[in-house]
VOFI-967838 format. One line per field, with one value per residue (C-alpha): residue number from 1; residue in one letter; chain; x, y, z. Coordinates in Angstrom, 1 decimal, padded with zeros to 4 digits, m for minus. Each point is the difference from the previous one (the first is absolute). Example, Ala and Ser with C-alpha at 12.3 -4.5 7.8 and 13.67 -1.06 7.14 Angstrom:
resi <- [1 | 2] $
resn <- [A | S] $
chain <- [A | A] $
u <- [012.3 | 001.4] $
v <- [m004.5 | 003.4] $
w <- [007.8 | m000.7] $
This chain:
resi <- [1 | 2 | 3 | 4 | 5 | 6 | 7 | 8 | 9 | 10 | 11 | 12 | 13 | 14 | 15 | 16 | 17 | 18 | 19 | 20 | 21 | 22 | 23 | 24 | 25 | 26 | 27 | 28 | 29 | 30 | 31 | 32 | 33 | 34 | 35 | 36 | 37 | 38 | 39 | 40 | 41 | 42 | 43 | 44 | 45 | 46 | 47 | 48 | 49 | 50 | 51 | 52 | 53 | 54 | 55 | 56 | 57 | 58 | 59 | 60 | 61 | 62 | 63 | 64 | 65 | 66 | 67 | 68 | 69 | 70 | 71 | 72 | 73 | 74 | 75 | 76 | 77 | 78 | 79 | 80 | 81 | 82 | 83 | 84 | 85 | 86 | 87 | 88 | 89 | 90 | 91 | 92 | 93 | 94 | 95 | 96 | 97 | 98 | 99 | 100 | 101 | 102 | 103 | 104 | 105 | 106 | 107 | 108 | 109 | 110 | 111 | 112 | 113 | 114 | 115 | 116 | 117 | 118 | 119 | 120 | 121 | 122 | 123 | 124 | 125 | 126 | 127 | 128 | 129 | 130 | 131 | 132 | 133 | 134 | 135 | 136 | 137 | 138 | 139 | 140 | 141 | 142 | 143 | 144 | 145 | 146 | 147 | 148 | 149 | 150 | 151 | 152 | 153 | 154 | 155 | 156 | 157 | 158 | 159 | 160 | 161 | 162 | 163 | 164 | 165 | 166 | 167 | 168 | 169 | 170 | 171 | 172 | 173 | 174 | 175 | 176 | 177 | 178 | 179 | 180 | 181 | 182 | 183 | 184 | 185 | 186 | 187 | 188 | 189 | 190 | 191 | 192 | 193 | 194 | 195 | 196 | 197 | 198 | 199 | 200 | 201 | 202 | 203 | 204 | 205 | 206 | 207 | 208 | 209 | 210 | 211 | 212 | 213 | 214 | 215 | 216 | 217 | 218 | 219 | 220 | 221 | 222 | 223 | 224 | 225 | 226 | 227 | 228 | 229 | 230 | 231 | 232 | 233 | 234 | 235 | 236 | 237 | 238 | 239 | 240 | 241 | 242 | 243 | 244 | 245 | 246 | 247 | 248 | 249 | 250 | 251 | 252 | 253 | 254 | 255 | 256 | 257 | 258 | 259 | 260 | 261 | 262 | 263 | 264 | 265 | 266 | 267 | 268 | 269 | 270 | 271 | 272 | 273 | 274 | 275 | 276 | 277 | 278 | 279 | 280 | 281 | 282 | 283 | 284 | 285 | 286 | 287 | 288 | 289 | 290 | 291 | 292 | 293 | 294 | 295 | 296 | 297 | 298 | 299 | 300 | 301 | 302 | 303 | 304 | 305 | 306 | 307 | 308 | 309 | 310 | 311 | 312 | 313 | 314 | 315 | 316 | 317 | 318 | 319 | 320 | 321 | 322 | 323 | 324 | 325 | 326 | 327 | 328 | 329 | 330 | 331 | 332 | 333 | 334 | 335 | 336 | 337 | 338 | 339 | 340 | 341 | 342 | 343 | 344 | 345 | 346 | 347 | 348 | 349 | 350 | 351 | 352 | 353 | 354 | 355 | 356 | 357 | 358 | 359 | 360 | 361 | 362 | 363 | 364 | 365 | 366 | 367 | 368 | 369 | 370 | 371 | 372 | 373 | 374 | 375 | 376 | 377 | 378 | 379 | 380 | 381 | 382 | 383 | 384 | 385 | 386 | 387 | 388 | 389 | 390 | 391 | 392 | 393 | 394 | 395 | 396 | 397 | 398 | 399 | 400 | 401 | 402 | 403 | 404 | 405 | 406 | 407 | 408 | 409 | 410 | 411 | 412 | 413 | 414 | 415 | 416 | 417 | 418 | 419 | 420 | 421 | 422 | 423 | 424 | 425 | 426 | 427 | 428 | 429 | 430 | 431 | 432 | 433 | 434 | 435 | 436 | 437 | 438 | 439 | 440 | 441 | 442 | 443 | 444 | 445 | 446 | 447 | 448 | 449 | 450 | 451 | 452 | 453 | 454 | 455 | 456 | 457 | 458 | 459 | 460 | 461 | 462 | 463 | 464 | 465 | 466 | 467] $
resn <- [X | X | X | X | X | X | X | X | X | X | X | X | X | X | X | X | X | X | X | X | X | X | X | X | X | X | X | X | X | X | X | X | X | X | X | X | X | X | X | X | X | X | X | X | X | X | X | X | X | X | X | X | X | X | X | X | X | X | X | X | X | X | X | X | X | X | X | X | X | X | X | X | X | X | X | X | X | X | X | X | X | X | X | X | X | X | X | X | X | X | X | X | X | X | X | X | X | X | X | X | X | X | X | X | X | X | X | X | X | X | X | X | X | X | X | X | X | X | X | X | X | X | X | X | X | X | X | X | X | X | X | X | X | X | X | X | X | X | X | X | X | X | X | X | X | X | X | X | X | X | X | X | X | X | X | X | X | X | X | X | X | X | X | X | X | X | X | X | X | X | X | X | X | X | X | X | X | X | X | X | X | X | X | X | X | X | X | X | X | X | X | X | X | X | X | X | X | X | X | X | X | X | X | X | X | X | X | X | X | X | X | X | X | X | X | X | X | X | X | X | X | X | X | X | X | X | X | X | X | X | X | X | X | X | X | X | X | X | X | X | X | X | X | X | X | X | X | X | X | X | X | X | X | X | X | X | X | X | X | X | X | X | X | X | X | X | X | X | X | X | X | X | X | X | X | X | X | X | X | X | X | X | X | X | X | X | X | X | X | X | X | X | X | X | X | X | X | X | X | X | X | X | X | X | X | X | X | X | X | X | X | X | X | X | X | X | X | X | X | X | X | X | X | X | X | X | X | X | X | X | X | X | X | X | X | X | X | X | X | X | X | X | X | X | X | X | X | X | X | X | X | X | X | X | X | X | X | X | X | X | X | X | X | X | X | X | X | X | X | X | X | X | X | X | X | X | X | X | X | X | X | X | X | X | X | X | X | X | X | X | X | X | X | X | X | X | X | X | X | X | X | X | X | X | X | X | X | X | X | X | X | X | X | X | X | X | X | X | X | X | X | X | X | X | X | X | X | X | X | X | X | X | X | X | X | X | X | X | X | X | X | X | X | X | X | X | X | X | X | X | X | X | X | X | X | X | X | X | X | X | X | X | X | X | X | X | X] $
chain <- [A | A | A | A | A | A | A | A | A | A | A | A | A | A | A | A | A | A | A | A | A | A | A | A | A | A | A | A | A | A | A | A | A | A | A | A | A | A | A | A | A | A | A | A | A | A | A | A | A | A | A | A | A | A | A | A | A | A | A | A | A | A | A | A | A | A | A | A | A | A | A | A | A | A | A | A | A | A | A | A | A | A | A | A | A | A | A | A | A | A | A | A | A | A | A | A | A | A | A | A | A | A | A | A | A | A | A | A | A | A | A | A | A | A | A | A | A | A | A | A | A | A | A | A | A | A | A | A | A | A | A | A | A | A | A | A | A | A | A | A | A | A | A | A | A | A | A | A | A | A | A | A | A | A | A | A | A | A | A | A | A | A | A | A | A | A | A | A | A | A | A | A | A | A | A | A | A | A | A | A | A | A | A | A | A | A | A | A | A | A | A | A | A | A | A | A | A | A | A | A | A | A | A | A | A | A | A | A | A | A | A | A | A | A | A | A | A | A | A | A | A | A | A | A | A | A | A | A | A | A | A | A | A | A | A | A | A | A | A | A | A | A | A | A | A | A | A | A | A | A | A | A | A | A | A | A | A | A | A | A | A | A | A | A | A | A | A | A | A | A | A | A | A | A | A | A | A | A | A | A | A | A | A | A | A | A | A | A | A | A | A | A | A | A | A | A | A | A | A | A | A | A | A | A | A | A | A | A | A | A | A | A | A | A | A | A | A | A | A | A | A | A | A | A | A | A | A | A | A | A | A | A | A | A | A | A | A | A | A | A | A | A | A | A | A | A | A | A | A | A | A | A | A | A | A | A | A | A | A | A | A | A | A | A | A | A | A | A | A | A | A | A | A | A | A | A | A | A | A | A | A | A | A | A | A | A | A | A | A | A | A | A | A | A | A | A | A | A | A | A | A | A | A | A | A | A | A | A | A | A | A | A | A | A | A | A | A | A | A | A | A | A | A | A | A | A | A | A | A | A | A | A | A | A | A | A | A | A | A | A | A | A | A | A | A | A | A | A | A | A | A | A | A | A | A | A | A | A | A | A | A | A | A | A | A | A | A] $
u <- [m025.9 | m002.8 | m001.5 | 000.3 | m001.8 | m002.7 | m000.5 | m000.4 | m002.6 | m002.2 | 000.3 | 002.1 | 002.7 | 003.5 | 002.6 | 003.8 | 001.8 | 003.4 | 002.9 | 002.3 | 000.6 | m000.8 | 002.7 | 000.8 | 002.5 | m002.6 | 000.6 | m003.6 | m002.4 | 001.7 | m000.9 | m003.7 | m000.5 | 001.1 | m002.5 | m002.3 | m003.7 | m001.9 | 003.0 | m000.5 | m002.8 | 002.7 | 001.3 | m001.7 | m002.2 | 001.4 | 003.5 | 000.3 | 003.2 | 002.0 | 000.4 | m001.4 | 003.1 | m000.4 | m003.7 | 000.6 | 002.8 | m002.3 | m002.9 | 002.3 | 001.2 | m003.4 | m002.1 | 000.8 | m001.3 | m002.9 | 001.4 | m000.2 | m000.1 | 002.2 | m001.1 | 001.8 | m000.4 | 000.2 | 003.2 | m000.8 | 003.4 | 000.1 | m003.4 | 001.2 | 003.2 | m001.8 | m002.7 | 001.9 | 003.2 | m000.2 | 003.8 | m000.1 | m000.9 | m000.5 | 003.1 | 001.5 | 000.4 | 000.5 | m001.7 | m003.4 | m000.4 | 000.6 | m002.7 | m002.4 | 000.8 | m000.6 | m003.4 | m000.9 | 001.0 | m002.7 | m002.6 | m000.9 | 000.8 | m002.9 | m002.0 | m002.2 | m001.2 | m002.7 | m000.8 | m001.8 | 002.6 | 003.7 | 002.5 | 003.4 | 002.5 | 003.3 | 001.4 | 003.2 | 002.6 | 001.5 | 003.6 | m000.3 | 000.0 | 002.3 | m000.8 | m003.7 | 000.7 | m003.1 | m002.4 | 000.2 | m001.6 | m003.4 | 000.0 | m001.2 | m003.7 | m002.3 | m001.3 | 003.3 | m000.5 | 003.3 | m001.1 | m003.6 | 001.2 | 002.6 | m002.5 | m002.6 | 000.6 | m000.6 | m003.3 | m001.1 | 000.9 | m002.1 | m003.0 | 000.4 | 000.9 | 002.4 | 000.2 | 001.7 | m001.9 | 001.0 | m001.7 | m003.2 | 000.0 | 000.6 | m002.8 | m002.4 | 001.1 | m000.5 | m003.5 | m000.8 | m000.3 | 002.7 | 001.7 | 003.0 | 002.4 | m000.5 | 001.5 | 003.3 | 001.5 | 003.3 | 000.5 | m002.9 | 001.8 | 001.7 | m002.9 | m001.5 | m003.7 | m000.6 | m003.4 | m003.0 | m001.2 | m002.0 | 001.7 | 000.3 | 001.5 | 002.2 | 003.8 | 002.8 | m001.1 | m003.8 | m002.4 | m002.9 | m002.7 | m001.8 | m003.4 | m001.0 | m002.2 | 002.9 | 002.2 | m002.7 | 000.0 | 003.8 | 001.9 | 003.3 | m000.6 | 002.2 | 003.0 | m000.1 | m000.1 | 002.9 | m000.8 | 001.5 | m002.9 | m003.1 | m002.9 | m001.8 | m003.0 | 001.0 | m001.8 | 003.1 | 002.5 | 003.2 | 002.4 | 003.7 | 000.3 | 000.7 | m001.9 | m003.3 | m002.0 | m003.2 | m003.1 | m003.6 | m001.1 | 002.6 | m002.0 | m000.5 | 003.7 | 001.0 | m002.4 | 001.4 | 003.6 | m000.6 | m001.8 | 002.9 | 002.9 | m001.5 | m002.9 | 000.0 | 000.6 | m003.5 | m000.4 | m000.6 | 001.8 | m002.6 | 001.2 | m001.1 | m001.1 | m000.4 | 002.1 | m002.2 | 002.6 | 002.6 | 003.7 | 000.7 | m003.0 | 000.8 | m002.5 | m000.1 | m000.7 | m003.5 | m001.3 | m003.2 | m000.6 | m003.3 | m000.6 | 000.4 | 002.2 | 002.7 | 002.9 | 001.8 | 003.3 | 001.2 | m002.2 | 000.7 | m002.5 | 000.6 | m000.5 | m003.5 | m001.5 | m003.2 | m001.0 | m003.3 | m000.7 | 000.9 | 001.6 | 002.8 | 002.8 | 002.9 | 002.3 | m001.2 | 001.3 | m002.5 | 000.7 | m000.4 | m003.5 | m001.8 | m003.1 | m000.9 | m003.2 | m000.8 | 000.2 | 001.9 | 002.5 | 002.8 | 003.0 | m001.0 | 000.1 | m002.8 | m002.1 | 001.9 | m000.3 | 000.6 | m001.1 | 002.4 | m000.9 | m001.6 | m002.2 | 002.1 | 000.2 | 003.4 | 000.4 | 001.9 | 002.7 | m000.6 | 003.2 | m000.8 | m001.0 | m002.7 | 000.9 | m002.4 | 000.7 | m000.7 | m003.6 | m001.5 | m002.9 | m001.1 | m003.3 | m000.6 | m000.2 | 001.9 | 002.6 | 002.9 | 002.1 | 003.8 | 001.3 | 000.9 | 003.3 | m000.4 | m001.9 | m003.6 | m000.1 | m002.5 | 000.9 | 000.0 | m003.4 | m002.0 | m002.9 | m001.1 | m003.3 | m000.9 | m000.3 | 002.1 | 002.2 | 003.2 | 001.7 | 003.7 | 001.8 | m002.9 | 000.8 | m002.4 | 000.6 | 000.3 | m003.2 | m002.0 | m002.9 | m001.0 | m003.3 | m001.3 | m000.2 | 002.0 | 002.5 | 003.0 | 001.5 | 003.7 | 002.2 | m002.9 | 001.0 | m002.0 | 001.2 | m000.3 | m003.4 | m002.0 | m003.3 | m000.8 | m003.6 | m001.2 | 000.1 | 002.1 | 001.8 | 003.1 | 001.5 | 003.6 | 002.5 | m002.7 | 001.1 | m002.3 | 000.8 | 000.3 | m003.2 | m002.1 | m003.1 | m000.9 | m003.7 | m001.6 | 000.3 | 001.7 | 001.9 | 002.9 | 001.6 | 002.0 | 002.1 | m001.7 | 000.8 | 000.8 | m003.1 | m002.4 | m002.9 | m000.6 | m003.2 | m001.6 | 001.0 | 001.9 | 000.9 | m000.7 | 000.8 | m002.8 | m000.7 | m001.3 | m003.2 | 000.6 | 003.6] $
v <- [m000.5 | 000.4 | 002.8 | m002.0 | m002.9 | 002.3 | 001.4 | m003.5 | m000.9 | 003.0 | m000.1 | 003.2 | 000.2 | 000.5 | 001.8 | 000.1 | 002.9 | m001.3 | 002.2 | m000.6 | m001.9 | m003.7 | m002.1 | m003.6 | 000.1 | 001.2 | m002.1 | m000.6 | m000.4 | m002.9 | m002.2 | 000.6 | m003.4 | m001.6 | 002.0 | m002.5 | 000.0 | 002.7 | 001.9 | 002.6 | 001.3 | 001.6 | 002.1 | 002.7 | m001.1 | 002.5 | 001.3 | 003.4 | 000.2 | 002.7 | m001.8 | m002.8 | m002.3 | 000.1 | m000.8 | m002.9 | m001.4 | 000.0 | m001.5 | m002.8 | m000.7 | m000.1 | m001.6 | m003.6 | 000.6 | 002.2 | 002.7 | 003.8 | 001.7 | 003.0 | 003.0 | 003.0 | 003.6 | 001.0 | 001.9 | 003.2 | 001.4 | m000.6 | 001.6 | 002.9 | 000.4 | m000.3 | 002.5 | 002.5 | 000.2 | m000.9 | m000.5 | m002.8 | m003.6 | m003.4 | m001.2 | 003.4 | 000.6 | 003.5 | 000.0 | 001.1 | m003.4 | m001.8 | 002.1 | m000.9 | m003.6 | 000.3 | 001.5 | m002.6 | m002.7 | 001.1 | m002.4 | m003.4 | m003.0 | m002.0 | m000.6 | m003.1 | 000.4 | 002.7 | 001.5 | 003.0 | 000.9 | m000.4 | 000.4 | 001.4 | m002.1 | 001.9 | 003.2 | 001.0 | 000.9 | 003.4 | m001.2 | m002.1 | 003.1 | 002.9 | 003.7 | m000.1 | 002.0 | 001.6 | m001.3 | m003.5 | 001.3 | m001.5 | m002.6 | m002.8 | 000.7 | m000.1 | 003.4 | 001.3 | 001.4 | m001.6 | m003.5 | 000.6 | 001.0 | m002.8 | m002.7 | 001.2 | m003.1 | m002.3 | 001.7 | m000.1 | m003.7 | m000.7 | 001.7 | 003.4 | 003.3 | 002.9 | 003.2 | 003.3 | 003.3 | 000.9 | m003.2 | 000.8 | 003.6 | m001.2 | m002.5 | 002.7 | 002.3 | m002.7 | m000.6 | 003.7 | 000.5 | 002.7 | 002.5 | m001.0 | 002.4 | m001.8 | m003.2 | 001.7 | m000.1 | m001.8 | 000.0 | m002.4 | m002.7 | m001.2 | 000.4 | m003.4 | m000.6 | m003.3 | 000.5 | 002.2 | 002.0 | 003.0 | 003.3 | 000.4 | m003.5 | m000.2 | m000.5 | m000.6 | m002.3 | 000.8 | 001.3 | 002.1 | 002.3 | 003.0 | 001.5 | 003.6 | m000.4 | m001.1 | 002.8 | 002.5 | m001.2 | m000.4 | 002.2 | m001.2 | m003.7 | 000.2 | 001.7 | m002.7 | m002.9 | m002.5 | m002.6 | m000.5 | 001.3 | 002.0 | 000.5 | 003.3 | 001.8 | 002.5 | 002.7 | 000.2 | 002.7 | m001.3 | m001.4 | m000.2 | m003.7 | m002.6 | m002.6 | 001.8 | m000.3 | 001.8 | m001.7 | 000.9 | m003.3 | m001.0 | m002.9 | m001.6 | 000.6 | m001.7 | m003.0 | m000.4 | 000.1 | m002.6 | m002.2 | 000.3 | m000.4 | m002.0 | m002.0 | m002.7 | 002.2 | m000.5 | m003.6 | m002.7 | m003.3 | m002.2 | m003.5 | m002.7 | m003.6 | m001.5 | 002.8 | 002.5 | 002.2 | 002.0 | m000.8 | 003.5 | 000.1 | 000.3 | m001.9 | 000.4 | m002.5 | m001.3 | 001.4 | m001.7 | m000.2 | m001.5 | m002.1 | 001.8 | 002.9 | 001.2 | 002.0 | 001.9 | 001.8 | 002.6 | m001.1 | 000.1 | m001.6 | 000.6 | m002.6 | m001.4 | 001.6 | m001.7 | m000.1 | m001.4 | m002.3 | 001.1 | 003.3 | 001.3 | 002.2 | 001.6 | 003.0 | 000.4 | 000.2 | m001.4 | 000.5 | m002.7 | m001.1 | 001.5 | m001.9 | m000.1 | m001.6 | m002.1 | 000.9 | 003.2 | 001.6 | 001.9 | 001.6 | m000.3 | 003.0 | 002.5 | 001.6 | 003.1 | 001.3 | 003.4 | 001.1 | 001.5 | 002.8 | m002.6 | m001.5 | m003.2 | m001.2 | m001.0 | m002.0 | 001.6 | m002.4 | m001.4 | m000.9 | 000.8 | m002.2 | m000.5 | 000.5 | m001.5 | 000.8 | m001.9 | m000.5 | 000.3 | m002.3 | m000.3 | m001.7 | m002.2 | 001.0 | 003.2 | 001.5 | 002.1 | 001.2 | 000.5 | 003.5 | 001.5 | 001.6 | m000.2 | m002.1 | m000.7 | 000.1 | m001.5 | 001.4 | m001.8 | m001.2 | 000.8 | m002.3 | m000.5 | m001.9 | m002.3 | 001.2 | 003.1 | 001.5 | 001.9 | 001.6 | 000.7 | 002.2 | 000.3 | 000.6 | m001.4 | 001.5 | m001.7 | m001.5 | 001.0 | m002.2 | m000.5 | m001.8 | m002.2 | 001.1 | 003.1 | 001.3 | 002.1 | 001.8 | 000.2 | 002.0 | 000.8 | 000.4 | m000.9 | 001.3 | m001.9 | m001.0 | 000.5 | m001.8 | m000.9 | m001.4 | m002.5 | 000.9 | 003.2 | 001.2 | 002.2 | 002.1 | m000.6 | 002.3 | 001.1 | 000.4 | m001.0 | 001.5 | m001.8 | m001.2 | 000.8 | m002.0 | m000.8 | m001.0 | m002.9 | 000.4 | 003.3 | 001.1 | 002.1 | 002.2 | 002.5 | 000.0 | m000.6 | 001.9 | m001.6 | m001.3 | 000.9 | m002.3 | m000.2 | m001.3 | m000.1 | 000.1 | 002.2 | m000.2 | 003.1 | 000.6 | m000.9 | 002.9 | m000.8 | 001.8 | 003.1 | 000.3] $
w <- [043.0 | 002.5 | m002.0 | m003.3 | 001.7 | 001.3 | m003.5 | m001.3 | 002.7 | m000.6 | m003.8 | m000.4 | m002.5 | 001.4 | m002.1 | 000.5 | m001.6 | m001.1 | 001.1 | m002.9 | m003.2 | 000.2 | m001.8 | m000.5 | 002.9 | 002.5 | 003.2 | 000.9 | m002.8 | m001.9 | 003.0 | m000.7 | m001.5 | 003.3 | 002.2 | 001.7 | m001.0 | 001.9 | 001.1 | m002.7 | 002.1 | 002.2 | m003.0 | m002.0 | m002.8 | m002.5 | m000.6 | m001.7 | m002.0 | m001.7 | m003.3 | m002.1 | 000.4 | 003.7 | m000.1 | m002.4 | 002.2 | 003.1 | m001.9 | m001.3 | 003.6 | 001.6 | m002.8 | 001.0 | 003.6 | m001.2 | 002.1 | m000.4 | m003.3 | m001.1 | m002.0 | m001.4 | 000.6 | 003.7 | 000.6 | 001.8 | m000.4 | m003.8 | m000.3 | 002.0 | m002.0 | m003.3 | 000.9 | 002.1 | m002.0 | m003.7 | 000.0 | 002.5 | m001.0 | 001.5 | 001.8 | 000.2 | m003.8 | m001.2 | m003.5 | m001.1 | m001.8 | 003.2 | 001.7 | m002.7 | 000.4 | 003.8 | m000.5 | m002.6 | 002.4 | 002.4 | m001.5 | 001.5 | m002.2 | 001.5 | 003.2 | 000.1 | 003.6 | 000.2 | 003.4 | 001.3 | 002.6 | 000.6 | 002.8 | m000.8 | 002.0 | m000.5 | m001.4 | m001.7 | 002.5 | m000.2 | 000.5 | m003.2 | m002.1 | m000.3 | m000.7 | 001.2 | 003.2 | 001.6 | m002.6 | 001.6 | 003.2 | 000.8 | m002.8 | 002.1 | m000.6 | m002.9 | 001.1 | m001.2 | m003.6 | m001.2 | 000.9 | m001.1 | m003.5 | m000.3 | 001.1 | m002.5 | m002.3 | 002.9 | 001.0 | m003.7 | m000.2 | 003.1 | m001.6 | 001.7 | m001.5 | 000.6 | m001.9 | 000.0 | 000.5 | m003.6 | m001.3 | 001.8 | m001.3 | m003.6 | 000.3 | 001.2 | m002.8 | m002.6 | 001.4 | m000.4 | 003.8 | 000.3 | m002.1 | m002.2 | 001.7 | 003.3 | m001.4 | m000.7 | 003.4 | m000.1 | 003.8 | 000.4 | m002.0 | 003.2 | 002.4 | 000.8 | 000.3 | 001.8 | 001.7 | 000.7 | 003.0 | 001.1 | m000.4 | 003.7 | 000.6 | m003.0 | 000.3 | m002.5 | m002.7 | 000.2 | m002.6 | 001.3 | m001.1 | 001.7 | m000.7 | m000.4 | 003.1 | 002.1 | m001.2 | 000.8 | 003.5 | 000.3 | m002.5 | 001.3 | m000.7 | m003.2 | 001.7 | 002.7 | m002.5 | 000.6 | m002.7 | m003.5 | m002.1 | 000.8 | m002.5 | 000.7 | m001.5 | m002.7 | 002.0 | 002.2 | m000.8 | m001.7 | 002.6 | m000.3 | 000.9 | m002.7 | 002.1 | m000.4 | m003.3 | m000.8 | m001.4 | m000.7 | 001.5 | 002.6 | 001.5 | m003.4 | m000.9 | 003.3 | m000.7 | m003.5 | 001.1 | 002.7 | m002.5 | m002.4 | 002.3 | 003.0 | m001.6 | 002.7 | 003.0 | 001.6 | m001.0 | 002.6 | m000.2 | 001.6 | 001.2 | m002.4 | 000.1 | 003.5 | 001.6 | 001.7 | 001.8 | m001.9 | 000.7 | 001.3 | 002.4 | 003.7 | 002.1 | 003.8 | 002.7 | 000.5 | m003.3 | m001.2 | m003.7 | m001.0 | m003.1 | m003.2 | 001.4 | m002.4 | 001.4 | m002.8 | m000.2 | 002.5 | 002.9 | 003.7 | 002.3 | 003.7 | 002.7 | 000.5 | m003.1 | m001.1 | m003.7 | m001.2 | m003.0 | m003.5 | 000.9 | m002.1 | 001.5 | m001.7 | 000.6 | 003.6 | 003.5 | 002.5 | 003.7 | 002.7 | 001.0 | m003.0 | m001.1 | m003.7 | m001.3 | m003.0 | m003.7 | 000.6 | m002.4 | 001.6 | m001.7 | m003.6 | m002.5 | 000.3 | m002.7 | m001.3 | m003.5 | m001.7 | m003.5 | m002.5 | m002.5 | m002.3 | 002.7 | 000.3 | 003.6 | 001.5 | 003.1 | 002.8 | 001.6 | 003.4 | 001.7 | 003.7 | 003.0 | 002.5 | 003.7 | 002.5 | 003.7 | 003.1 | 001.3 | m003.5 | m001.0 | m003.6 | m001.1 | m003.0 | m003.7 | 000.7 | m002.4 | 001.2 | m003.0 | 000.2 | m000.2 | m003.3 | 000.8 | 003.8 | 002.5 | 000.9 | 003.8 | 002.5 | 003.4 | 003.4 | 001.2 | m003.1 | m000.9 | m003.6 | m000.7 | m002.9 | m003.5 | 000.4 | m002.7 | 001.2 | m003.0 | m000.5 | 002.4 | 002.4 | 003.7 | 002.5 | 003.5 | 003.4 | 001.4 | m003.1 | m001.1 | m003.6 | m000.5 | m002.8 | m003.6 | 000.5 | m002.6 | 001.0 | m003.1 | m000.8 | 002.3 | 002.4 | 003.6 | 003.1 | 003.3 | 003.3 | 001.3 | m003.1 | m000.5 | m003.6 | m000.2 | m002.6 | m003.7 | 000.4 | m003.1 | 000.8 | m002.8 | m000.9 | 001.9 | 002.5 | 003.6 | 002.9 | 003.4 | 003.3 | 001.6 | m003.1 | m000.9 | m003.6 | 000.0 | m001.9 | m003.7 | 000.1 | m003.1 | 001.4 | m002.6 | 002.2 | 003.1 | 003.3 | 003.2 | 003.3 | 001.7 | m002.8 | m001.0 | m003.7 | m001.7 | m003.4 | m003.7 | m000.3 | 003.7 | 002.1 | 003.6 | 002.4 | 002.3 | 003.5 | 001.0 | 002.0 | m001.2] $
């Protein structure tokens, strides 16, 4: 009940998976009309039922009190039976017709309460079902593929998306991105795709892509892959792994698949109206938010953080004592596009975070983009001046100073103690060694060694006289 109440307070949708068929003789729900006003906050907001009659019964019981609503289609065991064994059907039936009815029943009747996130309150208990055996292990988590697949109707009703690897492959084949024969892999029909990640960070349920450049540097990246589907360049030799598909433009294929199956993944649900702090934000003690500050979703502000006027923060973790100036933009999507064969630009998804460690100070009118598939990180003690742009996935090392009007390109890495003078432009993916100095107006296109001083356009190492 405490969890349900907490969900109500923060605006998250709570969902109760029903453990069996709900009938007219159910001992609890017929009393719904007598529940005192406000007490429904202690129960889940949505009940997921095995069949339409059960959902209709609950809706009838709770309608008078404006209590929870019931929807149809979330029985993990029925989904498992219908998909794993075509001879098994809902309720333990043994006919193919029953299996078809079970599968057809996995569609929500209605859902009038849109939300962008949900908390699953309870799960089917193993002892309620016979014959499941070892397959029931580990079902108490949405990271389990059985539950992820069975709750797909719920995710869809809430505006999210789930897919199978086979569906993603078929989509890419229909878009002309991959060869037809790669879409004929029956084993992918039961592999869930529920999110995206880098190839190195992917786990079960993730879709990822890998570039030819990365494979040249790390040929074993494919064999170490642990996600559900990996899109590789077609220059790679054929691999005997159904999870790997080959494509002439793997990055474009990845972007298009994400856009098709997860269109709102990198959206930001800003608070609206008079509310300036998102419900899920965590605000520490002694935090100072000046006039006009907006704190968006997925934000953690440590104790004594100070934020200047009109700054917007989302998707960020800010350590205690950090000082942020006025008119800053932190944790919003960066600028990342890639062109397809016809010259059309596709926007790369940005779903990562910004991590700002202790002792950091950020000036005014500075932009720090969220990571694309990882994090943008500002290390302990770094100081960033006014009018600085820090692109997605940049890492700024400890006690590094970045002065006004500088631009740090995507995935650039600055080691500890680097000095970046005014108006420096740093190429994306460039690495700058510890203690290096980038002179005023330098345009740095290549990696910089430890302790080196770089000046000019393009930047060259400044040699000391007599050296």
